[in-house]
C-alpha positions as CSV (number, residue, x, y, z in Angstrom):
1,M,-14.3,-11.3,-11.3
2,N,-18.1,-10.5,-11.1
3,N,-19.8,-8.8,-8.3
4,K,-20.8,-11.9,-6.5
5,C,-17.3,-13.4,-6.7
6,A,-15.9,-10.2,-5.3
7,I,-18.2,-10.5,-2.3
8,L,-17.3,-14.1,-1.8
9,S,-13.6,-13.3,-2.0
10,T,-13.9,-10.7,0.7
11,L,-15.8,-13.0,3.0
12,A,-13.2,-15.7,2.3
13,Y,-10.4,-13.6,3.6
14,F,-12.1,-12.9,6.9
15,D,-13.3,-16.5,7.1
16,L,-9.7,-17.4,7.8
17,F,-10.1,-15.6,11.1
18,Q,-13.7,-17.0,11.6
19,Y,-14.9,-13.4,11.6
20,P,-18.3,-12.6,10.0
21,L,-18.7,-9.1,8.6
22,T,-21.4,-6.4,8.8
23,E,-22.8,-5.2,5.4
24,R,-20.8,-1.9,5.9
25,E,-17.6,-3.8,6.6
26,L,-18.1,-6.1,3.7
27,Y,-18.4,-3.1,1.3
28,Y,-15.4,-1.4,2.9
29,F,-13.1,-4.4,2.3
30,L,-14.5,-5.2,-1.2
31,S,-11.9,-5.5,-4.0
32,R,-14.0,-3.6,-6.5
33,T,-16.1,-0.4,-6.6
34,L,-19.9,-1.1,-6.8
35,S,-22.8,1.2,-6.5
36,P,-24.9,0.7,-3.4
37,R,-27.7,-0.8,-5.5
38,E,-25.3,-3.3,-7.3
39,F,-23.8,-4.3,-4.0
40,E,-27.1,-4.9,-2.2
41,H,-28.5,-6.8,-5.2
42,A,-25.5,-9.1,-5.4
43,L,-25.4,-9.6,-1.6
44,G,-29.1,-10.4,-1.5
45,E,-28.9,-13.0,-4.3
46,L,-25.9,-14.7,-2.6
47,V,-28.0,-15.2,0.5
48,L,-31.1,-16.4,-1.3
49,E,-29.0,-18.8,-3.4
50,G,-27.4,-20.3,-0.2
51,H,-23.8,-19.2,-1.0
52,I,-23.5,-17.1,2.1
53,Y,-25.3,-17.0,5.5
54,T,-26.5,-14.1,7.6
55,W,-27.6,-13.8,11.2
56,E,-28.2,-10.6,13.2
57,G,-26.8,-8.4,10.3
58,L,-23.6,-10.3,10.0
59,Y,-22.5,-12.3,6.9
60,T,-20.2,-15.3,6.5
61,V,-19.5,-18.2,4.1
62,R,-20.0,-20.7,7.0
63,N,-23.3,-22.1,8.1
64,E,-22.2,-21.7,11.7
65,P,-24.5,-19.5,13.9
66,A,-22.0,-19.8,16.7
67,L,-19.7,-17.4,15.0
68,I,-22.1,-14.6,15.8
69,P,-21.9,-14.7,19.6
70,R,-18.1,-15.3,19.2
71,R,-17.8,-12.0,17.3
72,R,-20.1,-10.1,19.7
73,Q,-18.0,-11.3,22.7
74,G,-14.8,-10.4,20.9
75,N,-16.0,-6.9,20.1
76,A,-16.9,-6.3,23.7
77,M,-13.5,-7.5,24.9
78,A,-11.8,-5.3,22.2
79,A,-13.7,-2.2,23.4
80,D,-12.3,-2.7,26.9
81,M,-8.7,-3.4,25.6
82,L,-8.8,-0.3,23.4
83,R,-9.4,1.9,26.4
84,V,-6.2,0.5,27.9
85,A,-4.5,0.8,24.6
86,E,-5.3,4.5,24.4
87,K,-3.6,5.1,27.8
88,V,-0.6,3.0,26.9
89,A,-0.2,4.8,23.5
90,A,-0.2,8.2,25.3
91,F,2.7,6.9,27.4
92,L,4.7,5.4,24.5
93,A,4.4,8.7,22.6
94,R,6.4,10.4,25.3
95,F,9.5,8.4,24.4
96,P,12.3,9.9,22.4
97,F,12.0,10.0,18.6
98,V,8.5,8.4,18.7
99,R,6.3,10.3,16.2
100,G,3.2,8.1,15.9
101,V,1.6,5.3,17.9
102,G,-1.2,3.2,16.4
103,V,-3.0,-0.1,17.3
104,S,-2.7,-2.9,14.8
105,G,-3.5,-6.6,14.6
106,S,-6.9,-8.1,15.6
107,L,-7.5,-5.3,18.1
108,S,-7.5,-2.7,15.3
109,K,-10.4,-4.7,13.8
110,Q,-12.4,-4.5,17.0
111,Y,-11.8,-8.1,18.1
112,A,-10.0,-9.6,21.1
113,D,-10.1,-12.8,23.1
114,E,-8.4,-14.1,26.3
115,K,-5.1,-14.6,24.4
116,S,-5.0,-11.2,22.7
117,D,-2.1,-8.8,23.1
118,I,-2.2,-5.0,22.4
119,D,-0.1,-4.8,19.2
120,F,1.4,-1.4,18.4
121,F,2.6,0.1,15.2
122,I,5.2,2.8,15.8
123,I,6.4,5.6,13.6
124,T,9.7,7.2,14.5
125,A,11.8,10.2,13.5
126,P,14.0,9.7,10.5
127,N,17.2,7.7,11.1
128,R,16.4,7.3,14.8
129,L,14.2,4.1,14.7
130,W,16.7,1.9,16.5
131,I,17.3,4.3,19.3
132,A,13.6,4.7,19.8
133,R,13.0,0.9,19.5
134,T,15.7,0.3,22.1
135,F,14.1,2.7,24.6
136,L,10.8,0.9,24.1
137,H,12.3,-2.5,24.2
138,V,13.7,-1.7,27.7
139,L,10.2,-0.7,28.7
140,K,8.9,-4.1,27.3
141,K,11.4,-6.0,29.4
142,L,10.4,-4.0,32.5
143,S,6.7,-4.8,31.9
144,F,7.4,-8.4,32.8
145,L,7.9,-7.2,36.4
146,I,4.3,-6.2,36.6
147,R,3.0,-9.0,34.4
148,R,1.7,-6.6,31.7
149,E,3.9,-7.5,28.8
150,D,0.8,-8.2,26.7
151,W,0.1,-4.4,26.9
152,F,3.4,-3.5,25.2
153,C,3.7,-5.6,22.0
154,M,5.5,-3.1,19.7
155,N,6.0,-5.4,16.7
156,Y,6.3,-3.1,13.8
157,F,8.4,0.1,13.4
158,V,8.9,2.4,10.5
159,D,10.6,5.8,10.4
160,E,9.4,8.9,8.6
161,A,12.2,8.6,6.0
162,A,10.6,5.5,4.5
163,L,6.9,5.2,5.3
164,E,5.8,3.1,2.3
165,I,5.3,-0.6,3.1
166,P,7.2,-2.6,0.5
167,E,4.9,-5.7,0.4
168,K,1.9,-4.8,-1.6
169,N,-0.8,-7.5,-1.2
170,L,-4.2,-8.0,0.3
171,Y,-2.8,-8.8,3.8
172,T,-0.8,-5.6,4.1
173,A,-3.5,-3.5,2.6
174,V,-6.0,-4.7,5.2
175,E,-3.5,-4.2,8.0
176,I,-2.8,-0.6,6.8
177,V,-6.4,0.5,6.4
178,T,-7.5,-0.9,9.7
179,L,-4.7,0.7,11.7
180,L,-6.1,2.8,14.6
181,P,-3.9,5.8,15.1
182,M,-3.7,6.9,18.7
183,R,-1.0,9.5,18.7
184,G,0.6,11.4,15.9
185,T,-1.8,13.0,13.4
186,H,1.0,14.4,11.2
187,A,2.9,11.1,11.1
188,F,-0.2,9.0,10.3
189,T,-1.4,11.4,7.7
190,A,2.0,11.1,5.9
191,F,1.9,7.3,6.3
192,G,-1.6,7.2,4.7
193,T,-0.3,9.3,1.8
194,A,2.8,7.1,1.3
195,N,0.6,4.0,1.2
196,G,-2.1,5.2,-1.2
197,W,-1.5,2.0,-3.2
198,T,-4.0,0.3,-0.9
199,D,-6.7,1.8,-3.0
200,Q,-5.8,-0.7,-5.7
201,W,-6.7,-3.6,-3.4
202,L,-9.4,-1.9,-1.3
203,P,-10.9,0.9,-3.4
204,N,-13.8,1.6,-0.9
205,S,-11.5,1.9,2.2
206,H,-10.7,5.6,2.1
207,G,-12.3,8.0,4.6
208,R,-11.4,6.2,7.8
209,F,-11.5,8.5,10.8
210,V,-8.2,9.6,12.3
211,L,-8.2,9.0,16.0
212,S,-4.8,10.2,16.8
213,Q,-4.0,13.1,19.1
214,D,-1.0,15.5,19.2
215,E,0.6,16.8,22.4
216,P,3.6,19.1,22.7
217,P,6.7,17.1,23.5
218,S,7.8,17.1,27.2
219,W,11.0,18.8,28.2
220,S,12.6,15.5,28.9
221,K,11.8,14.2,25.4
222,R,13.3,17.3,23.9
223,V,16.4,17.0,26.0
224,L,17.0,13.3,25.2
225,E,16.4,13.9,21.5
226,G,18.8,16.8,21.5
227,M,21.5,14.6,23.0
228,W,21.3,12.2,20.1
229,N,20.5,14.6,17.2
230,N,24.1,14.5,16.0
231,A,26.8,12.3,14.4
232,L,27.0,10.2,17.5
233,G,23.3,9.6,17.3
234,D,23.7,8.4,13.7
235,W,26.5,6.0,14.7
236,L,24.5,4.7,17.7
237,D,21.4,4.1,15.6
238,R,23.3,2.0,13.1
239,W,25.1,0.1,15.8
240,L,21.9,-0.7,17.6
241,M,20.4,-2.0,14.3
242,R,23.4,-4.3,13.7
243,L,23.3,-5.5,17.3
244,T,19.6,-6.2,17.2
245,A,19.8,-8.0,13.8
246,S,22.6,-10.2,15.1
247,R,20.7,-11.2,18.2
248,W,17.5,-12.0,16.2
249,G,19.6,-14.0,13.7
250,Q,20.8,-16.2,16.6
251,K,17.2,-16.7,17.7
252,R,16.2,-17.8,14.2
253,I,19.2,-20.2,14.0
254,R,18.2,-21.8,17.4
255,G,14.6,-22.1,16.3
256,R,13.2,-19.9,19.1
257,L,9.4,-19.7,19.3
258,N,7.3,-16.8,20.7
259,N,4.5,-17.3,23.2
260,R,2.2,-18.2,20.4
261,G,4.4,-20.9,19.1
262,V,5.5,-19.0,16.0
263,P,9.2,-19.0,15.0
264,M,10.9,-15.7,16.1
265,S,12.2,-13.6,13.3
266,L,12.9,-10.0,12.6
267,D,13.4,-8.1,9.3
268,A,15.8,-5.3,10.3
269,T,16.6,-2.5,7.9
270,R,17.8,1.1,8.4
271,H,14.2,2.4,8.3
272,S,12.1,-0.5,9.6
273,A,11.9,-3.3,12.2
274,R,9.1,-5.8,11.6
275,P,8.3,-9.5,11.6
276,D,9.8,-11.3,8.7
277,P,7.1,-11.2,6.0
278,T,8.1,-14.5,4.4
279,G,6.5,-16.6,7.1
280,F,3.0,-15.9,8.4
281,Q,2.2,-13.5,5.6
282,R,2.9,-15.9,2.8
283,G,1.1,-18.8,4.6
284,L,-2.0,-16.7,5.2
285,L,-2.2,-15.6,1.5
286,D,-1.7,-19.2,0.3
287,A,-4.6,-20.2,2.6
288,Y,-6.7,-17.4,1.3
289,E,-6.1,-18.3,-2.4
290,K,-7.2,-21.9,-1.6
291,R,-10.3,-20.8,0.2
292,V,-11.3,-18.4,-2.7
293,A,-10.8,-21.3,-5.2
294,Q,-13.0,-23.6,-3.1
295,L,-15.8,-21.0,-2.8
296,T,-15.6,-19.9,-6.4
297,Q,-15.8,-23.5,-7.7
298,S,-18.8,-24.2,-5.5
299,F,-20.4,-20.9,-6.7
300,L,-19.9,-21.7,-10.4
301,R,-21.2,-25.3,-10.1
302,K,-24.4,-24.0,-8.5
303,E,-24.7,-21.3,-11.2
304,M,-24.5,-23.9,-13.9
305,I,-27.3,-26.1,-12.5
């Protein structure tokens, strides 16, 4: 893959979300390491040759200027939602066995719209993920009473005993390097180390600022954790995992859909609770490969003329 194709491939990925990139973002998500001079030269030629388009410092493979105000508005909405997310994260971090709270999804990429939720990535103490998740799930249920369930979308849990994400592909690499840690410096530092493989996909993505904060655990958190830091806690955590997996299995069999119309599924293991990666993830990567093929073929045809 030459320099120009690498730039086109990066823009192709974010084109799936209709999200133009700044020059700095484009370099950050590039699949290969280029010198600043090489990067700027290839980017400039792609614009001059009509392979990509730019307005107001943003780059896209679509000749659609309307994408620019769409992004600007989404960035503004995200800034407002992140202020809410920071307060919610501070609250979630007080729950037993929660060691790190970060923002994921579109919000972690500084974009939101009227349908956006606040998606949280949770790191828990070793072998206590399912106890922690159950506490937070009760909170999620109670949030319906105040119609703020969109503030408490805790859709991905890992524990400190197994921080490495098993699926190693472009989608998971982007999600990892764009996580916004809100609480738990130690936990997210360890998480970053465990997932150093992302450098193979995004070699320019290191050096992201750590936004997380650490606060001493409250007396109530220490007491509740002390109650379950024993053999009974081990049994309870495993039982909650089996119970949750069984209930989600029934939802999958019945074809239940979430509020976005996506089939409900959960991949439940001893050390993680996450959306089943075989659905959305695979579909997105297939769409990405097709988009890259289209852009690359168009690029090569023009190069041969």
